[in-house]
Residue, then its C-alpha position, 0 to 999 in steps of 0.5 A: m527509502i525503498k531500494t530493490e536490488n536485482i529482485t526476482k520472485d518465482f512461484n512453485k519453483g522447480m515444479r511444471d507450473e513454475v511461474t516467474a512473476v518478477k525478474d531482475v527488478s532494480i528500483e529506487i524510491n525516495k522519502g516523500d516520492f509519489a510513485v506509480l507502478k504502472g502496466p497491464s494486468g500480470s505485468g508483476k505490479t502487485t507482486l513487486l508491491s508485496l515484495i516492498g511491503c515485506m509481504s513476500r519475500p524475493t527468490s533472489g536479490r534483496v529489498l532494502v527499506e530505510n537503508r536495511d535489508v529486509s528480504r532475510l529477516p526472520e519472520r517476527f522481524m519482517t512482521k514488525v517492519r511491516r507493521n511500523t513502516f507500511g500502510f496497505i490499501f487493497q483493491q478489495f477493502h477487506l474490511i471485516k462485516g459485523l464490526t464497526v468502522s472503528d473496530n476496523v480501523m483499529l484492528p491492524l494494531y491488535p495486539t498492541d502496547i498501546t493502551p485501549s483508550e489511546l487506540r480509540k482516540r487515535a481512530e477517531d482523530i484519523l477518522n475526523t481527518l477523513g470526515m468520517s466521525d459521525r460513521k465510527k460506530f456503524q457497521v462497515q457493511k451499512l457504508s457507502g463505497g466511498e466510505q468503505q474507501r475511507t475506512a480502509i485509508a484510516r486503517a491503513l494510517i492507525n499505524n502512522p506509517a511512513i510508506i503507504l502502499a496501494d494495489e489497484p485502489t481505484a479499479h472499483l471506484d467511479t471518477h468522483l470517488s477516484e478523484e476523492f482517494l487521489s486527493i486524499m493520497r496527495n494530501l498525505q504526501q504533502q505531510g511527508k508519507t511515501i505514497v507507491i501505487a500499483t495501478h493501469d488507471p491512466l486517471v492515477y498515473e497522469k496526475e501532475y503530482v506523481n513524480l515517480y512512474i515505474e512501468m512493468r511488463d511480464g515481470m520486468v521494468r520497461g521504463a522509469g523516470r522522474k517527472h520533476 
């Protein structure tokens, strides 16, 4: 499903402040995995997640998604892979204030070939699944933290992605909301989605259903394994 081959990511290459965020990383994530990239802040987790999700390109090495090398694709094709394959959940929700819940959820598919009525129905179906149908016309700044999180999850699902990438999704949530988030992710995995979460939260990586862990430090993989 996802494979990286000796990928390295340098920032400010050749300059005095050059930084190597990811160094010579090779990993493999299978379809249906619930995978965790674990490690302290600054270990390279977020950078690796962005490379996997086609949000940035490696300085060297290859990223393969569904057996296709995406690391050297022209930007317009890379954008298409990103839109068709991945759903992104960020540490900050990045919801747009002044827009309704429904409008925020539909935003990743603009512009699109899908008709407005079909797009709205898709958003309503997802919100209904997440228990948010009664909030669809609310402006997002009027929601509670948990409701904002579920709106962000709905937005990540609007393109029916095969892979969901989440960057420190529980960092600003209390234990109850973190458990709620993880329950939703578990349900999505059971529906056949591949889940990849970057986190240093033991509440996440100690879950029994996390079947793959990749431990990072100083931009390198320091350990990896499958629980089952």
